[in-house]
Structure formats: C-alpha cells, structure tokens
ZALUM-732185 format. One record per residue: z negated, y, x negated of N, C-alpha, C in turn; residue in three letters. Coordinates in steps of 0.2 Angstrom, whole numbers. Layout:
residues N
SITE    n.pz    n.py    n.px   ca.pz   ca.py   ca.px    c.pz    c.py    c.px   code
SITE       Z       Y       X       Z       Y       X       Z       Y       X    ALA
...
***
This chain:
residues 260
SITE    n.pz    n.py    n.px   ca.pz   ca.py   ca.px    c.pz    c.py    c.px   code
SITE       0      -6      -4       0       0       0       0       6      -4    MET
SITE       5      11      -3       5      17      -7      -1      22      -5    PRO
SITE      -4      25     -10      -9      30      -8      -8      37     -11    TYR
SITE     -10      42      -8      -9      49     -10     -14      51     -15    GLN
SITE     -20      48     -15     -25      51     -20     -28      45     -24    HIS
SITE     -25      39     -24     -27      34     -28     -21      31     -31    LEU
SITE     -23      28     -37     -18      24     -41     -21      17     -41    ILE
SITE     -17      12     -38     -20       5     -38     -15       1     -42    SER
SITE     -17      -2     -48     -13      -6     -52     -16     -13     -53    GLU
SITE     -12     -18     -53     -14     -25     -54     -12     -28     -61    ARG
SITE     -17     -30     -65     -16     -33     -71     -19     -40     -71    ASP
SITE     -15     -45     -69     -17     -52     -68     -23     -52     -63    ALA
SITE     -29     -54     -65     -34     -54     -60     -38     -48     -60    ALA
SITE     -36     -43     -64     -40     -37     -64     -36     -31     -60    ILE
SITE     -40     -28     -56     -38     -22     -52     -40     -16     -55    GLU
SITE     -36     -12     -57     -37      -5     -60     -36       0     -55    ARG
SITE     -42       3     -52     -41       9     -47     -43      15     -51    LEU
SITE     -38      20     -50     -40      27     -52     -40      32     -47    THR
SITE     -45      36     -47     -45      42     -43     -40      47     -45    LEU
SITE     -36      49     -41     -30      53     -44     -30      60     -40    ASN
SITE     -35      64     -41     -35      71     -39     -37      75     -45    ARG
SITE     -34      75     -51     -36      78     -57     -37      86     -56    PRO
SITE     -32      88     -52     -32      96     -51     -39      98     -48    GLN
SITE     -43      94     -45     -49      96     -42     -55      91     -45    VAL
SITE     -54      89     -51     -58      85     -54     -60      78     -50    ARG
SITE     -55      76     -47     -56      70     -43     -61      70     -37    ASN
SITE     -62      76     -35     -67      77     -29     -65      73     -23    ALA
SITE     -70      71     -19     -69      68     -13     -67      73      -7    PHE
SITE     -62      71      -3     -61      74       3     -60      69       8    ASN
SITE     -58      71      14     -58      66      20     -52      61      19    GLU
SITE     -47      63      16     -41      58      14     -43      53       9    GLU
SITE     -46      56       4     -48      51      -2     -53      46       1    MET
SITE     -58      48       5     -63      44       8     -60      38      12    ILE
SITE     -55      40      16     -51      36      20     -47      31      16    GLY
SITE     -44      33      11     -40      29       7     -45      24       3    GLU
SITE     -50      26       0     -55      21      -3     -58      16       2    LEU
SITE     -59      18       8     -62      13      13     -56       8      14    THR
SITE     -50      10      15     -45       6      17     -43       1      11    ASP
SITE     -43       4       5     -42       0      -1     -48      -5      -2    TRP
SITE     -54      -4      -1     -59      -8      -1     -59     -14       3    ALA
SITE     -57     -13      10     -56     -18      15     -50     -23      13    ALA
SITE     -45     -20      10     -39     -24       8     -41     -28       2    ALA
SITE     -44     -25      -3     -45     -29     -10     -51     -34      -9    ILE
SITE     -55     -33      -4     -60     -38      -2     -57     -45       0    SER
SITE     -51     -45       3     -48     -51       6     -43     -54       1    LEU
SITE     -43     -51      -5     -38     -53     -10     -41     -58     -15    ASP
SITE     -40     -65     -14     -43     -70     -19     -41     -70     -26    PRO
SITE     -35     -66     -27     -33     -66     -34     -36     -61     -39    GLY
SITE     -41     -57     -36     -44     -51     -39     -51     -54     -41    VAL
SITE     -52     -54     -48     -59     -56     -50     -63     -50     -53    ARG
SITE     -60     -45     -54     -64     -39     -56     -60     -33     -55    VAL
SITE     -64     -27     -53     -61     -21     -52     -64     -16     -57    VAL
SITE     -59     -12     -60     -61      -6     -64     -59       0     -61    VAL
SITE     -64       5     -60     -63      11     -57     -64      17     -62    VAL
SITE     -59      21     -62     -59      27     -67     -56      33     -63    ALA
SITE     -56      39     -67     -54      45     -64     -48      48     -69    GLY
SITE     -43      50     -65     -38      53     -69     -40      60     -72    ALA
SITE     -37      62     -78     -38      68     -80     -45      69     -84    GLY
SITE     -48      74     -84     -54      76     -88     -60      74     -85    ALA
SITE     -61      72     -79     -67      70     -75     -67      64     -71    THR
SITE     -72      60     -71     -72      54     -67     -72      56     -60    PHE
SITE     -77      60     -57     -78      63     -51     -83      68     -50    CYS
SITE     -81      74     -48     -85      80     -47     -89      80     -40    ALA
SITE     -88      75     -36     -92      75     -30     -87      78     -24    GLY
SITE     -90      82     -20     -86      84     -14     -81      90     -16    ALA
SITE     -75      90     -13     -70      95     -13     -73     101     -10    ASP
SITE     -71     107     -14     -74     113     -11     -71     115      -4    LEU
SITE     -64     114      -4     -61     115       3     -64     111       8    ALA
SITE     -65     105       7     -68     101      12     -75     103      14    TRP
SITE     -79     105       9     -86     108      10     -85     114      14    MET
SITE     -80     118      13     -80     124      17     -78     123      24    ALA
SITE     -75     118      26     -74     116      33     -80     114      36    GLN
SITE     -84     110      32     -91     108      35     -95     113      37    THR
SITE     -95     119      34     -99     125      36     -98     126      43    VAL
SITE     -92     125      46     -91     127      53     -92     121      58    GLU
SITE     -94     115      55     -95     109      59    -101     110      63    TYR
SITE    -101     107      69    -107     106      73    -111     100      70    THR
SITE    -117      99      73    -121      93      70    -118      87      72    GLU
SITE    -115      86      78    -111      80      79    -105      79      74    ALA
SITE    -102      84      73     -96      83      68     -98      81      61    GLN
SITE    -104      84      59    -107      83      53    -109      75      52    ASN
SITE    -112      73      58    -114      66      58    -108      61      57    ILE
SITE    -103      63      61     -97      59      60     -94      59      53    GLU
SITE     -94      65      50     -91      66      44     -95      62      39    ASP
SITE    -102      62      39    -106      59      34    -106      52      35    ALA
SITE    -105      49      41    -105      42      43     -99      39      39    THR
SITE     -93      43      40     -87      40      36     -88      39      29    ARG
SITE     -91      44      26     -93      44      19     -98      38      17    ALA
SITE    -103      37      21    -107      32      20    -104      25      21    SER
SITE     -99      24      25     -96      18      26     -91      16      20    ARG
SITE     -89      22      17     -85      21      11     -89      18       5    MET
SITE     -95      21       4     -99      19      -1    -102      12       0    PHE
SITE    -103      10       6    -105       4       8    -100      -1       7    ALA
SITE     -94       0       8     -88      -4       7     -87      -6       0    ALA
SITE     -88       0      -4     -87      -1     -12     -93      -5     -14    LEU
SITE     -99      -4     -12    -105      -7     -14    -105     -15     -13    ASP
SITE    -101     -17      -7    -101     -24      -5     -95     -27      -7    GLN
SITE     -91     -25     -11     -85     -28     -13     -87     -35     -16    LEU
SITE     -84     -41     -15     -86     -47     -17     -85     -48     -24    PRO
SITE     -81     -44     -27     -80     -45     -35     -84     -39     -38    MET
SITE     -85     -40     -45     -88     -35     -49     -84     -28     -49    PRO
SITE     -88     -23     -48     -84     -16     -49     -87     -13     -55    LEU
SITE     -83     -12     -60     -85      -9     -66     -82      -2     -67    VAL
SITE     -87       3     -68     -86      10     -68     -84      12     -76    GLY
SITE     -78      16     -76     -76      19     -83     -77      26     -82    ARG
SITE     -83      29     -84     -85      36     -82     -84      40     -88    VAL
SITE     -81      46     -87     -81      51     -92     -81      58     -89    HIS
SITE     -82      63     -93     -82      70     -91     -88      72     -87    GLY
SITE     -88      70     -81     -93      72     -76     -93      67     -70    ALA
SITE     -99      66     -68    -100      62     -62    -106      65     -58    ALA
SITE    -104      70     -53    -109      74     -50    -109      72     -43    LEU
SITE    -115      73     -39    -115      72     -32    -113      65     -30    GLY
SITE    -108      65     -26    -105      59     -24    -101      55     -30    GLY
SITE    -100      59     -35     -97      55     -41    -102      51     -44    GLY
SITE    -108      54     -44    -114      50     -47    -116      44     -42    ALA
SITE    -115      45     -36    -116      40     -31    -111      35     -32    GLY
SITE    -104      36     -34     -99      31     -35    -101      27     -41    LEU
SITE    -104      30     -46    -107      26     -52    -112      22     -50    ALA
SITE    -116      24     -45    -122      20     -42    -120      13     -39    ALA
SITE    -114      14     -36    -112       7     -32    -108       3     -37    VAL
SITE    -106       5     -43    -103       1     -48    -108      -4     -50    CYS
SITE    -106     -11     -51    -111     -16     -54    -112     -15     -61    ASP
SITE    -107     -12     -65    -108     -11     -72    -105      -4     -73    VAL
SITE    -108       0     -77    -105       7     -79    -105       8     -86    VAL
SITE     -99      10     -89     -99      12     -96     -97      19     -96    VAL
SITE    -101      23     -99    -100      30     -99     -98      33    -106    ALA
SITE     -94      38    -106     -92      42    -112     -99      46    -114    ASP
SITE    -101      46    -120    -107      49    -122    -108      57    -120    GLU
SITE    -102      60    -119    -102      67    -117    -102      68    -109    HIS
SITE    -102      63    -105    -102      63     -98    -109      67     -96    THR
SITE    -107      71     -91    -113      75     -88    -114      72     -81    LEU
SITE    -120      70     -79    -122      68     -72    -126      72     -68    PHE
SITE    -127      72     -62    -131      76     -58    -131      74     -51    GLY
SITE    -137      74     -47    -137      74     -40    -139      81     -38    PHE
SITE    -134      85     -38    -135      92     -38    -135      95     -31    THR
SITE    -135      91     -25    -135      94     -19    -140      99     -17    GLU
SITE    -146      98     -19    -151     103     -17    -150     110     -20    VAL
SITE    -146     111     -25    -144     117     -27    -140     121     -22    LYS
SITE    -137     117     -17    -133     120     -12    -137     120      -5    LEU
SITE    -143     118      -6    -147     118       0    -146     112       5    GLY
SITE    -143     107       2    -141     101       6    -145      95       3    ILE
SITE    -143      89       4    -146      83       2    -141      78      -1    LEU
SITE    -143      74      -6    -139      68      -8    -140      62      -3    PRO
SITE    -140      63       4    -142      59       9    -138      52       9    ALA
SITE    -131      53      10    -127      47      11    -127      43       5    VAL
SITE    -128      45      -1    -128      41      -7    -135      38      -9    ILE
SITE    -140      41      -5    -147      39      -7    -149      32      -7    SER
SITE    -147      28      -2    -148      21      -2    -146      17      -8    PRO
SITE    -140      19     -11    -137      16     -16    -140      18     -23    PHE
SITE    -141      24     -23    -144      27     -29    -152      25     -30    VAL
SITE    -156      25     -25    -163      23     -26    -163      16     -28    VAL
SITE    -158      12     -25    -158       4     -27    -156       4     -34    ALA
SITE    -152       8     -37    -150       8     -44    -155      10     -48    LYS
SITE    -158      16     -47    -162      19     -52    -170      19     -50    ILE
SITE    -172      17     -44    -179      17     -42    -181      24     -40    GLY
SITE    -187      24     -36    -189      30     -33    -192      35     -38    GLN
SITE    -195      33     -43    -197      38     -48    -192      42     -51    SER
SITE    -186      39     -53    -181      43     -56    -177      47     -51    ALA
SITE    -177      44     -45    -173      47     -39    -177      54     -37    ALA
SITE    -184      53     -37    -188      59     -36    -186      65     -41    ARG
SITE    -186      63     -47    -185      68     -52    -178      71     -51    GLU
SITE    -173      67     -50    -166      69     -50    -164      73     -44    MET
SITE    -167      70     -38    -165      73     -31    -168      79     -30    PHE
SITE    -175      80     -33    -179      86     -31    -177      92     -36    LEU
SITE    -175      90     -42    -173      96     -46    -166      98     -46    THR
SITE    -162      93     -44    -154      94     -44    -151      95     -51    GLY
SITE    -155      94     -56    -153      96     -63    -148      91     -65    ARG
SITE    -143      94     -70    -138      89     -73    -142      86     -79    ARG
SITE    -139      80     -80    -142      76     -86    -137      72     -90    PHE
SITE    -139      70     -96    -134      67    -100    -133      60     -99    SER
SITE    -128      58    -102    -126      50    -102    -132      46    -105    ALA
SITE    -135      49    -110    -141      46    -113    -147      45    -108    GLY
SITE    -148      50    -104    -153      50     -99    -151      45     -93    ARG
SITE    -145      45     -91    -142      41     -86    -143      33     -88    ALA
SITE    -142      32     -95    -144      25     -98    -151      23     -97    LEU
SITE    -155      28     -98    -163      27     -98    -165      25     -91    GLU
SITE    -162      28     -86    -164      27     -79    -160      21     -75    ILE
SITE    -155      18     -79    -152      13     -76    -146      15     -72    GLY
SITE    -144      21     -72    -138      23     -68    -131      20     -72    LEU
SITE    -132      20     -79    -126      17     -83    -129      12     -87    VAL
SITE    -125       8     -90    -127       2     -94    -125       2    -101    HIS
SITE    -120       6    -103    -118       7    -109    -115      14    -110    GLU
SITE    -117      17    -116    -114      24    -118    -111      23    -124    VAL
SITE    -105      26    -125    -101      25    -131     -97      31    -132    VAL
SITE     -95      32    -138     -90      38    -140     -84      37    -136    PRO
SITE     -81      43    -135     -74      43    -131     -69      38    -133    PRO
SITE     -68      38    -140     -63      34    -142     -64      26    -141    ALA
SITE     -71      24    -139     -72      17    -138     -73      16    -131    ASP
SITE     -72      20    -126     -73      19    -119     -69      13    -117    LEU
SITE     -62      13    -118     -58       8    -115     -60       1    -118    ASP
SITE     -61       1    -125     -63      -6    -128     -69      -8    -125    SER
SITE     -74      -4    -124     -81      -6    -121     -80      -9    -114    ALA
SITE     -76      -5    -110     -74      -8    -103     -71     -14    -103    VAL
SITE     -66     -15    -108     -62     -21    -108     -67     -27    -110    ASP
SITE     -72     -26    -114     -76     -31    -117     -80     -33    -111    LYS
SITE     -83     -29    -106     -86     -31    -100     -82     -35     -96    ILE
SITE     -75     -33     -95     -71     -37     -91     -70     -44     -93    VAL
SITE     -69     -44    -100     -68     -51    -103     -74     -55    -102    ARG
SITE     -80     -53    -102     -86     -56    -101     -86     -59     -93    GLU
SITE     -84     -55     -89     -84     -57     -82     -78     -62     -81    ILE
SITE     -73     -62     -84     -67     -66     -83     -69     -73     -86    LEU
SITE     -73     -73     -91     -75     -79     -94     -81     -83     -90    ALA
SITE     -83     -80     -85     -88     -83     -80     -84     -86     -74    SER
SITE     -88     -91     -71     -85     -94     -65     -84     -89     -59    GLY
SITE     -78     -88     -57     -77     -82     -52     -81     -83     -46    PRO
SITE     -82     -89     -43     -86     -90     -37     -94     -89     -39    GLN
SITE     -96     -91     -45    -103     -90     -47    -104     -82     -48    ALA
SITE     -99     -78     -50    -100     -71     -51    -101     -68     -44    VAL
SITE     -97     -70     -40     -97     -67     -33    -104     -69     -30    ALA
SITE    -106     -75     -31    -113     -77     -28    -119     -74     -31    ALA
SITE    -118     -72     -38    -123     -69     -41    -124     -62     -39    ALA
SITE    -118     -59     -37    -118     -52     -35    -122     -52     -28    LYS
SITE    -120     -57     -24    -124     -57     -17    -131     -59     -18    LEU
SITE    -133     -63     -23    -140     -65     -24    -144     -58     -26    LEU
SITE    -141     -54     -30    -145     -48     -32    -147     -44     -25    VAL
SITE    -142     -43     -21    -144     -40     -14    -148     -44     -10    ALA
SITE    -148     -50     -10    -152     -55      -5    -159     -55      -7    ASP
SITE    -161     -55     -14    -168     -56     -16    -172     -49     -16    VAL
SITE    -168     -44     -15    -171     -37     -17    -177     -36     -12    ARG
SITE    -177     -37      -6    -182     -36      -1    -186     -42       1    ASP
SITE    -185     -48      -2    -188     -54       0    -196     -54      -3    LYS
SITE    -200     -58       1    -206     -60      -2    -205     -65      -7    THR
SITE    -210     -67     -11    -210     -72     -15    -208     -79     -12    PRO
SITE    -211     -80      -6    -210     -86      -2    -203     -87       0    ALA
SITE    -201     -81       3    -194     -81       6    -189     -82       0    GLU
SITE    -190     -78      -6    -186     -79     -11    -185     -86     -14    ALA
SITE    -191     -89     -14    -191     -96     -17    -186    -101     -13    ARG
SITE    -186    -101      -6    -182    -105      -2    -175    -103      -3    ASP
SITE    -174     -96      -3    -167     -93      -4    -164     -95     -11    LEU
SITE    -168     -94     -16    -165     -95     -23    -164    -103     -24    THR
SITE    -168    -107     -21    -168    -114     -22    -161    -117     -19    ALA
SITE    -160    -114     -13    -154    -116     -10    -148    -114     -13    ARG
SITE    -148    -107     -15    -142    -104     -19    -141    -108     -25    ALA
SITE    -146    -110     -29    -144    -114     -35    -141    -121     -33    LEU
SITE    -144    -124     -28    -142    -131     -27    -135    -131     -24    ALA
SITE    -133    -126     -20    -126    -125     -18    -121    -124     -24    ARG
SITE    -123    -120     -29    -119    -119     -35    -118    -125     -39    ARG
SITE    -124    -129     -40    -124    -135     -44    -119    -141     -41    ARG
SITE    -119    -141     -35    -115    -146     -32    -108    -144     -30    ILE
SITE    -106    -137     -31    -100    -135     -30     -95    -137     -35    SER
SITE     -88    -137     -33     -83    -139     -38     -83    -135     -45    ALA
SITE     -84    -129     -44     -85    -124     -49     -91    -125     -54    GLU
SITE     -97    -126     -50    -103    -128     -54    -102    -134     -58    GLY
SITE     -99    -140     -55     -98    -146     -58     -94    -145     -64    GLN
SITE     -89    -141     -63     -84    -140     -69     -87    -137     -75    GLU
SITE     -91    -131     -73     -94    -128     -78    -100    -132     -82    GLY
SITE    -104    -136     -78    -109    -140     -82    -106    -145     -86    LEU
SITE    -100    -148     -83     -97    -154     -87     -94    -151     -93    ARG
SITE     -90    -145     -93     -87    -142     -98     -92    -140    -104    ALA
SITE     -98    -138    -102    -103    -137    -107    -106    -143    -110    PHE
SITE    -107    -148    -106    -109    -154    -109    -104    -158    -114    LEU
SITE     -97    -157    -112     -92    -160    -116     -89    -155    -121    GLU
SITE     -93    -149    -122     -91    -144    -127     -83    -142    -127    LYS
SITE     -81    -140    -121     -75    -138    -120     -75    -132    -115    ARG
SITE     -69    -128    -115     -69    -122    -110     -68    -124    -103    LYS
SITE     -72    -121     -98     -70    -123     -91     -63    -121     -89    PRO
SITE     -61    -124     -84     -55    -123     -81     -53    -116     -80    GLY
SITE     -58    -112     -77     -56    -105     -75     -55    -100     -81    TRP
SITE     -57    -102     -87     -56     -98     -93     -49     -97     -96    SER
SITE     -45    -101     -93     -38    -101     -96     -37    -104    -103    GLY
***
C-alpha cells in the first residue's frame, strides 16, 4: 500500500518503516496517525515479517505533534478533542501490540509523541546526540495518550520527573531510565541496529513473538497467577515444533532450521 507520510520497505524478513515528513521533523498529524494505524494492522497479519525497524527521515526521528495540527485543536470542542486523542491512542496501542519486535533507530530528537513512539519500541538504539523530552506541560497540556506506554517503560519515578518538569534530556539519561537500550556515536547507529536485528533473526520467530506477549502478560499478575501462566507458556513452547527443533539443534550442536 502506498503511503503519503511513510516509507515501507521489505528486506527479506525485515520491515523497514520510515517516518517521512522531514520538512516538519517527522511530526505527527492526523494523516500520519491514520497511516501508522493502517500500516500496523496490515503488518500484524504478515507472517513473513520477523522484525520491524522504525526510523525517521532527515535530521530528526520525531518531534511530536505537528504545529498546524495543534493549531486546529485549539478550536476543537471537548468531544472533538476526545475523538482526536482516541485516534492517537489507538495508533500507539497498535504499534505497541505488534506481534513482532519493533526496533527504534532514534536520532536527532524524540519529543512528546516522538518519545512516546520510542516507548512502544521493544528495543531502542539512539544516536548519542539525540535529545528527548516529554515536553507537553510546557504547553499547558499533558503527555496523556502516551502515558500508559511510557510509565510501563520507564516506571513511575522517572515518569514523575520527566512529565512534571517537561525538561529535555540526553540520550545518556534516556539510557539510565530505560527509555533506550543502547547509545552509540552517529556513525555506528546503523551497525548497532543491524546487530540487534541479527540477534532477533537468530532466535525462534514464534518464541520471540511469545516472549513479547509474555512480558505484557506477567506485568500485572500476582506471583500465584504468574506461576500458572509461565508454567503453561514454557510447556507449550517445549512441545511446539519450533521448541523441539531448537532444543534438538542445541543438543546436536547444529544451527536450528530458522537460522538459515
């Protein structure tokens, strides 16, 4: 499907998605939100995709909300604002719930909703010069739509600091609070992302998808609930065809079938 604000490219089992509004620092507007939601729905049903890399065209990963879009919302009624925010929330949820890993290639800046996009990525590699921020309170508004994903990623303590101050922070600080997982010089950004992708492709594709679900499933469980859930999850993987292949390959000192 052709997109106006996205570039979607397939490289074997790798989907490379690029936000493509460099003239406005890849800021979100209604059209991009709709395209990302549609793209997520389509890619979720594609069994050939094992990993997605999301990046931003130009000098910035994503600067948050488009100014022209924000100017329109000034005139919205409360009902219109609820509808608008719900669309954005659905987009972030669709990206968060992708069945395959979402790897963020972050550079330049990730502000507001752009930092929220980093929060829904499973693994994030950032250029060491990237600037982050949940800056909504500086405008008298809230990081409300992205808050469930951000708090799940960085915890309440860091969220209190970042949400309440609205201050911008470095890639090093983003690494400390768990928003990103690796910080590298600009020249090493692509190679670092590719290394993560190779690690994912070397693992069982169904196991990776199940592991992603497991993280979400155990988050709010009591120890007793988690005990039953995790025992059943492990048992299912051990008797699955992929699990059997992986275990036998390990015991036989050979590569599993999915590794190519």
